[in-house]
C-alpha positions in Angstrom: 43.3 -13.3 13.7 40.2 -15.3 14.7 38.7 -12.2 16.3 39.3 -10.2 13.2 37.7 -12.9 11.0 34.7 -13.2 13.3 34.2 -9.5 13.4 34.4 -9.3 9.6 31.9 -12.2 9.2 29.5 -10.5 11.7 29.8 -7.1 9.9 29.0 -8.7 6.5 26.1 -10.7 7.9 24.6 -7.6 9.5 25.0 -5.5 6.3 22.9 -8.0 4.4 19.9 -7.7 6.7 18.4 -4.6 4.9 18.6 -6.4 1.6 16.7 -9.4 2.9 14.0 -7.1 4.4 13.0 -5.7 1.1 10.2 -7.5 -0.7 8.4 -7.7 -4.0 4.7 -6.8 -4.3 4.3 -10.0 -6.4 5.0 -12.0 -3.3 1.9 -10.7 -1.4 -0.4 -9.5 -4.2 -1.7 -11.0 -7.4 -0.4 -8.5 -10.0 -2.2 -10.4 -12.8 -5.6 -9.5 -11.3 -7.4 -6.2 -10.6 -10.3 -5.7 -8.2 -12.3 -2.7 -7.3 -13.9 -1.9 -3.9 -16.1 0.9 -2.7 -16.3 2.2 0.8 -15.4 4.9 3.4 -11.8 5.6 4.4 -11.4 4.7 8.1 -7.7 5.7 8.4 -4.8 6.7 6.2 -1.2 6.6 7.4 1.6 8.3 5.6 4.4 5.9 6.7 7.4 4.3 5.0 8.1 2.1 3.3 4.4 2.0 2.1 1.6 4.3 3.1 -1.5 2.4 4.3 -5.3 3.0 4.2 -8.1 1.1 5.8 -11.4 1.3 3.9 -14.7 0.1 5.4 -16.6 -1.9 2.8 -20.1 -3.3 3.1 -20.2 -6.8 1.7 -23.1 -8.5 0.0 -24.5 -9.7 3.3 -24.5 -6.2 4.7 -21.5 -6.8 7.0 -18.9 -4.0 7.2 -15.4 -5.4 6.4 -12.1 -3.5 6.8 -9.9 -3.7 3.7 -6.2 -2.9 4.2 -4.9 -0.9 1.2 -1.1 -0.8 0.8 0.1 2.1 -1.4 3.1 1.5 -3.6 4.3 4.9 -2.6 6.1 5.7 0.6 5.5 8.7 2.9 8.1 11.0 1.4 6.7 10.7 -2.1 3.2 11.0 -0.8 4.0 14.2 1.0 5.8 15.6 -2.0 2.7 14.8 -4.1 0.7 16.9 -1.6 -1.3 14.1 0.0 -2.9 15.0 3.3 -4.5 12.4 5.7 -7.6 14.6 6.2 -8.4 14.6 2.5 -8.9 10.9 2.7 -10.4 10.0 6.1 -14.2 9.9 6.2 -14.5 10.1 2.5 -16.3 7.7 0.2 -14.0 6.2 -2.4 -13.6 3.6 -5.1 -10.2 1.8 -4.9 -8.8 -0.3 -7.7 -5.7 -2.4 -7.3 -4.2 -5.9 -7.1 -5.7 -8.2 -4.5 -3.9 -10.2 -1.9 -2.9 -13.7 -2.9 -4.5 -15.1 0.2 -7.9 -16.7 -0.6 -10.7 -14.6 0.9 -8.3 -11.9 2.0 -9.4 -8.3 2.3 -6.2 -6.5 1.3 -4.8 -5.0 -1.9 -1.9 -3.2 -3.4 -3.6 0.0 -4.5 -3.4 1.7 -7.8 -6.1 4.3 -8.2 -8.4 6.0 -5.6 -11.4 7.8 -7.1 -13.5 10.3 -5.1 -17.2 11.0 -5.8 -16.3 14.4 -7.2 -14.1 12.7 -9.8 -10.7 13.5 -8.3 -8.3 10.6 -8.9 -5.3 9.9 -6.7 -2.7 7.4 -7.9 -1.2 5.4 -5.0 1.4 3.9 -7.3 1.5 1.5 -10.2 -0.4 3.8 -12.4 1.2 3.6 -15.9 2.4 7.0 -16.9 0.0 8.8 -14.6 0.7 11.6 -12.2 0.2 11.0 -8.4 -2.7 13.4 -8.4 -5.1 14.4 -11.3 
């Protein structure tokens, strides 16, 4: 009986782990604020649970700083929307989103990416907007 109770307890504990692993964007990003950066896309990874982009931004002192951009969209949705890594990497972009809560941090939860030709890509959190315009 003790073995059965121990096994049941262990099974319940392990089944709760995925629930604890999920997080809210509000924990890491300041959803009440919006910032915009401009730079060149260094890398773009279509991964789950959230795709990630690194944008090289030149700051006021002329130093190049890497910004980590977290998409609210996972890899499956991104691929369904037709995103391709090569359409981002090496391109100059403007990115608007919610900054990290960490003071002086260089990360954001992305909303909109705008290319010089006017193409707009929504990385999530765009009210009523399609993933690609």
